[in-house]
C-alpha positions in Angstrom: 60.5 -25.1 139.2 61.1 -23.4 135.9 60.8 -25.4 132.8 60.3 -22.5 130.4 63.9 -21.6 129.8 64.3 -23.4 126.4 65.4 -20.2 124.7 68.2 -19.9 127.2 69.8 -23.3 126.6 72.2 -22.2 123.9 73.5 -19.5 126.3 73.9 -21.7 129.4 77.3 -23.2 128.7 79.0 -19.9 127.6 77.5 -18.3 130.7 79.0 -21.1 133.0 82.4 -20.6 131.3 82.1 -16.9 131.9 81.3 -17.5 135.6 84.2 -19.9 135.8 86.6 -17.2 134.4 85.6 -14.3 136.5 84.4 -16.1 139.7 87.1 -15.1 142.1 86.2 -15.6 145.7 84.3 -18.9 145.2 81.3 -20.1 147.1 78.7 -17.6 148.1 80.6 -14.7 146.3 79.5 -16.3 143.1 75.7 -16.2 143.9 75.1 -12.7 142.4 77.3 -13.6 139.4 75.2 -16.8 138.8 72.0 -14.8 139.3 73.0 -12.3 136.7 73.6 -15.0 134.2 70.7 -17.3 135.0 67.9 -14.9 135.9 67.5 -12.6 132.9 64.8 -10.8 131.0 65.4 -12.8 127.8 64.6 -16.2 129.4 66.1 -18.7 131.8 65.3 -19.3 135.4 62.7 -17.4 137.4 63.9 -15.7 140.6 61.9 -18.3 142.6 63.7 -21.2 140.9 67.1 -19.6 141.5 66.3 -19.0 145.2 65.3 -22.7 145.5 68.6 -23.7 143.9 70.6 -21.5 146.2 68.8 -23.1 149.2 69.7 -26.6 148.0 73.3 -25.7 147.2 73.8 -24.3 150.7 72.5 -27.3 152.6 74.3 -30.0 150.6 78.0 -30.8 150.6 80.4 -29.9 147.8 81.3 -26.9 145.6 78.4 -24.3 145.6 79.0 -23.0 142.0 79.1 -26.6 140.6 75.8 -27.4 142.3 74.1 -24.2 141.1 75.3 -25.0 137.6 74.0 -28.5 137.7 70.7 -27.5 139.2 70.1 -24.8 136.7 71.1 -27.0 133.8 68.5 -29.7 134.7 65.7 -27.1 134.7 66.8 -25.5 131.4 67.7 -28.5 129.4 67.8 -31.8 131.2 70.5 -34.2 132.3 73.1 -33.5 129.6 73.0 -29.8 130.0 73.1 -30.3 133.8 76.3 -32.3 133.5 78.0 -30.0 131.0 77.1 -26.9 133.0 78.7 -28.3 136.2 81.8 -29.2 134.2 82.1 -25.9 132.4 81.8 -23.7 135.5 84.8 -25.5 137.0 86.9 -26.0 133.9 88.7 -22.6 133.5 90.1 -22.5 137.1 91.0 -26.2 137.1 92.9 -25.9 133.8 94.8 -22.9 135.2 95.5 -24.7 138.5 97.0 -27.7 136.9 98.9 -25.5 134.4 100.4 -23.4 137.2 101.3 -26.5 139.2 103.1 -27.9 136.1 105.0 -24.7 135.6 105.5 -23.9 139.2 109.2 -24.8 139.3 109.8 -22.5 136.3 107.5 -19.6 137.3 107.8 -19.8 141.1 105.7 -17.7 143.6 106.0 -14.6 141.3 103.2 -16.0 139.1 100.9 -16.5 142.0 101.7 -13.1 143.4 100.8 -11.5 140.0 97.5 -13.4 139.9 96.7 -12.1 143.4 97.4 -8.6 142.3 94.9 -9.0 139.4 92.4 -10.7 141.7 92.4 -7.8 144.1 90.8 -5.5 141.5 88.4 -8.2 140.3 87.3 -8.7 143.9 86.2 -5.1 143.9 83.9 -5.8 140.9 82.5 -8.8 142.8 81.9 -6.6 145.9 79.8 -4.4 143.7 77.7 -7.4 142.6 77.2 -8.5 146.2 76.1 -5.1 147.3 73.8 -4.7 144.3 72.2 -8.1 144.9 71.6 -7.4 148.6 70.2 -3.9 147.8 67.9 -5.4 145.2 66.6 -8.1 147.5 65.8 -5.6 150.3 64.1 -3.0 148.0 62.0 -5.7 146.3 60.9 -6.9 149.7 58.1 -4.4 149.6 56.0 -4.6 152.8 58.5 -7.2 154.1 61.4 -4.8 153.7 62.0 -4.1 157.4 61.7 -7.8 158.2 64.2 -8.6 155.4 66.7 -6.0 156.9 66.3 -7.5 160.4 66.9 -11.0 159.1 69.9 -10.0 156.9 71.4 -8.0 159.8 71.0 -10.8 162.3 72.5 -13.3 159.8 75.5 -11.0 159.3 76.0 -10.7 163.1 75.9 -14.5 163.5 78.3 -15.2 160.6 80.3 -11.9 160.0 80.8 -10.2 163.4 84.0 -12.2 164.1 85.2 -11.7 160.5 84.7 -7.9 160.9 86.5 -7.9 164.2 89.4 -9.9 162.8 89.6 -7.5 159.8 89.8 -4.4 161.9 92.3 -6.0 164.3 94.5 -7.1 161.4 94.6 -3.8 159.5 94.9 -1.7 162.7 97.7 -3.9 164.1 95.8 -4.8 167.3 96.4 -7.8 169.4 94.2 -10.7 168.2 93.9 -12.5 171.5 90.1 -13.1 171.6 87.4 -14.2 169.2 83.6 -13.7 168.9 81.3 -16.8 168.6 80.0 -17.3 165.1 77.9 -19.8 163.1 78.9 -21.3 159.8 76.9 -20.6 156.6 75.5 -24.1 156.8 74.5 -23.6 160.5 72.7 -20.4 159.8 70.9 -21.8 156.8 69.8 -24.9 158.8 68.6 -22.6 161.7 66.7 -20.5 159.2 65.1 -23.5 157.6 64.1 -24.9 161.0 62.6 -21.6 162.0 60.7 -21.4 158.7 59.5 -24.9 159.3 58.2 -24.1 162.8 56.5 -20.9 161.4 54.9 -22.9 158.6 53.5 -25.4 161.1 52.0 -22.6 163.2 50.4 -21.0 160.0 49.0 -24.3 159.0 47.3 -25.0 162.3 46.0 -21.5 162.8 44.9 -20.7 159.2 44.4 -24.2 157.8 40.9 -23.4 156.2 42.4 -20.6 154.1 45.1 -22.8 152.4 42.8 -25.4 151.0 43.7 -28.8 149.8 44.3 -28.4 146.1 47.6 -29.4 144.8 48.9 -28.7 141.3 50.7 -31.4 139.4 54.5 -31.5 139.6 56.1 -30.1 136.5 57.8 -33.2 135.3 61.4 -32.8 136.7 61.6 -36.1 138.4 62.6 -38.2 135.4 65.4 -35.8 134.1 66.6 -35.4 137.7 66.9 -39.2 138.1 68.8 -39.5 134.7 71.1 -36.7 135.9 71.7 -38.4 139.3 72.6 -41.7 137.4 74.8 -39.7 135.1 76.8 -38.1 137.8 77.0 -41.3 139.8 78.4 -43.2 136.7 80.9 -40.4 136.2 82.0 -40.6 139.9 82.3 -44.4 139.9 83.8 -44.5 136.5 86.5 -42.1 137.5 87.3 -44.3 140.6 87.2 -47.4 138.6 89.5 -46.0 135.9 92.0 -45.0 138.6 91.8 -48.6 140.0 92.7 -50.0 136.6 95.7 -47.6 136.2 96.9 -48.0 139.8 95.0 -50.6 141.8 96.5 -49.4 145.1 97.3 -45.7 145.0 95.0 -44.6 142.2 91.9 -46.2 143.7 92.6 -44.8 147.2 93.3 -41.3 145.8 90.1 -41.0 143.8 88.0 -42.7 146.5 89.3 -40.1 149.0 88.5 -37.3 146.5 84.9 -38.5 146.4 84.6 -38.9 150.2 86.3 -35.6 150.9 83.9 -33.8 148.5 80.9 -35.4 150.2 82.3 -34.4 153.6 82.8 -30.7 152.7 80.2 -28.2 154.1 80.8 -24.5 154.3 82.6 -23.7 151.1 86.1 -23.9 149.7 87.8 -22.6 152.8 86.3 -25.4 154.7 87.6 -28.0 152.2 91.2 -26.9 152.9 90.8 -28.4 156.4 88.9 -31.4 155.0 91.7 -32.1 152.4 94.4 -31.7 155.1 92.7 -34.5 157.1 92.2 -36.7 154.1 95.4 -36.2 152.2 98.1 -34.4 154.2 97.5 -36.3 157.5 97.5 -39.6 155.7 100.9 -38.8 154.0 99.5 -38.9 150.4 100.7 -35.3 149.8 103.3 -33.5 151.8 102.4 -30.4 153.8 104.9 -28.1 152.0 103.4 -28.9 148.6 99.9 -28.6 149.8 100.2 -25.3 151.7 103.1 -23.9 149.6 101.7 -24.6 146.1 98.3 -26.2 145.8 96.3 -24.0 148.3 97.9 -20.6 147.2 97.3 -21.4 143.5 93.7 -22.5 144.1 93.0 -19.4 146.1 94.5 -17.1 143.5 92.5 -18.4 140.7 88.7 -18.1 139.8 86.3 -21.0 140.1 85.2 -23.5 142.8 88.1 -23.9 145.3 87.1 -27.5 146.2 87.5 -28.8 142.6 90.7 -26.8 142.2 92.3 -28.3 145.3 91.2 -31.8 144.6 92.5 -31.6 141.1 95.8 -30.1 142.3 96.3 -32.8 144.8 95.6 -35.5 142.2 98.0 -33.9 139.8 100.8 -33.6 142.4 100.4 -37.3 143.5 100.3 -38.5 139.9 103.3 -36.4 138.9 105.3 -37.7 141.8 104.4 -41.3 141.1 104.6 -41.5 137.3 105.5 -38.1 135.7 103.5 -35.5 133.9 101.2 -37.8 131.9 100.0 -39.7 135.0 99.6 -36.4 136.8 97.3 -35.1 134.0 95.3 -38.4 134.0 94.8 -38.3 137.8 93.9 -34.6 137.7 91.3 -35.2 135.0 89.7 -38.1 137.0 89.7 -36.0 140.2 88.1 -33.2 138.3 85.2 -35.6 137.2 84.9 -37.4 140.5 84.7 -34.2 142.7 82.1 -32.7 140.4 80.0 -35.9 140.2 80.1 -36.4 144.0 78.9 -32.8 144.6 76.0 -33.0 142.1 74.6 -36.4 143.0 73.5 -35.2 146.5 72.2 -31.8 145.4 70.1 -33.3 142.6 68.7 -35.9 145.0 67.5 -33.1 147.3 66.1 -31.2 144.2 63.9 -34.3 143.4 62.4 -34.2 147.0 62.1 -30.4 146.9 60.2 -30.7 143.5 57.7 -33.1 145.0 56.9 -30.6 147.8 57.2 -27.4 145.8 53.5 -26.3 146.4 53.7 -26.9 150.2 53.3 -24.1 152.7 56.8 -24.8 153.9 58.5 -24.5 150.5 56.6 -21.2 149.8 57.8 -19.8 153.0 61.4 -20.8 152.3 61.1 -19.0 149.0 59.8 -15.9 150.8 62.2 -15.6 153.7 65.5 -17.4 152.7 66.7 -14.5 150.5 67.5 -12.1 153.4 69.5 -14.9 155.0 71.5 -15.3 151.9 72.0 -11.4 151.9 73.5 -11.6 155.3 75.8 -14.4 154.3 76.9 -12.3 151.3 77.7 -9.4 153.6 79.9 -11.7 155.7 81.5 -13.0 152.5 82.4 -9.4 151.5 84.2 -8.9 154.8 86.3 -12.1 154.1 87.1 -10.8 150.7 88.2 -7.4 152.0 90.4 -9.3 154.6 92.0 -11.3 151.7 92.7 -8.1 149.8 94.3 -6.6 152.9 96.7 -9.5 153.1 97.6 -9.2 149.4 98.2 -5.5 149.8 100.5 -6.0 152.8 102.5 -8.7 150.8 103.1 -5.9 148.2 104.4 -3.6 150.9 101.3 -1.5 151.3 99.0 -0.9 154.3 96.0 -3.2 154.6 93.8 -0.1 155.0 94.7 1.0 151.5 93.4 -2.3 150.0 90.2 -2.2 152.1 89.4 1.5 151.3 90.6 1.1 147.7 88.4 -1.9 147.1 85.4 -0.2 148.5 86.1 2.9 146.4 86.6 0.9 143.2 83.4 -1.0 143.9 81.6 2.4 144.2 83.2 3.5 140.9 81.8 0.3 139.2 78.4 1.1 140.6 78.7 4.7 139.2 79.6 3.4 135.8 76.7 1.0 135.8 74.3 3.8 136.6 75.6 6.2 133.9 76.9 4.0 131.0 76.3 0.6 129.5 79.7 -1.0 129.8 79.9 -4.8 129.5 80.8 -6.6 132.7 83.8 -8.3 131.1 85.2 -4.9 130.2 84.8 -3.7 133.8 86.4 -6.9 135.1 89.4 -6.4 132.9 89.7 -2.7 133.8 89.5 -3.5 137.6 92.0 -6.3 137.4 94.4 -4.3 135.2 94.1 -1.2 137.5 95.0 -3.2 140.7 97.8 -5.1 138.9 99.3 -1.9 137.5 99.2 -0.2 140.9 100.7 -3.0 142.9 103.3 -4.0 140.4 104.7 -0.4 140.3 104.8 0.2 144.0 
């Protein structure tokens, strides 16, 4: 754990807002962005602490960026900073989601399409960050470099081979009649942790005399973690209770389902679409046309954690339909708090257990070998982002190949600029988004 980031506290919340504003793609795509903000030369988390947080975020339910924000906040400033960090990383995208839903009848699908045009260029910037992160991990692997490459490649084959096949078939216009087997991100991480556990047991039995029995004292995270867990639990239960007071039947059921669906969501924002369909669409709480015609497209077009945006959008739509704009805003606010609280309670609970065992051989091996697994997952995420860009390009009347090759070329251009000039990331983000928007809007 890292408790020496006190000089970083004042930058934590602005950093989380920044991630929330530029974090297109959601989920694993935000790991390098979070790493750039949280692991820095001027203080903050160590690489070891960040890797630990990534592991915890990947094996627990809920929105990955929200959990990473909460986990980093608890280490840099305690329970209060943890809570506000989780809120701030989800705030920009959530506000934009509710705003677009409120204005949808006036703006229509044109607004969403324009956002998608901007996101295509920003995705290229994120692709650069993903590639840079993977390259850094492999290069820093030292004598383990070849092992890291093998692990990353195997992970990509397990999670990204089907995505790659689907992308090629889509842009080439080939018949899509068969699929390759693949594992989910959660499945791969669990397999990796199980393999590391077995390897650790083997090491312990074979080399036990070399490891010794000394144990350093824990670094005092247990108390602030427990305070944070209680805080998020109160936020979650308080949101549900408030909804019960406002609407004893519909409100309580809505926020209760928001909490349960958040706790049932493994595998990122895309997986939450299916979870939300089962909880809200199948039950008749929100109609399919509204869910797939407005809420999901808007959530996918905006930055930030998809789970929180969809949950908030559903709550706004139900509240608006039942009592108008004000009730929609109230329900959306409560869903925002409840979804974040539910995500963070479980992740922080796992952090408490992880902290107690941080000096064990197993935890040390996790820190040493989980990074290439994450790299393989990021490579798979890159393919998904390219596929999304291809669809956006085709909607604009261009070939999907143009978007794929253009995104890769633009990411390469960003890499070149980074090597030759000191240009702030936010400037590059604006330039990339503006370039893709200008190109697609004029064609």
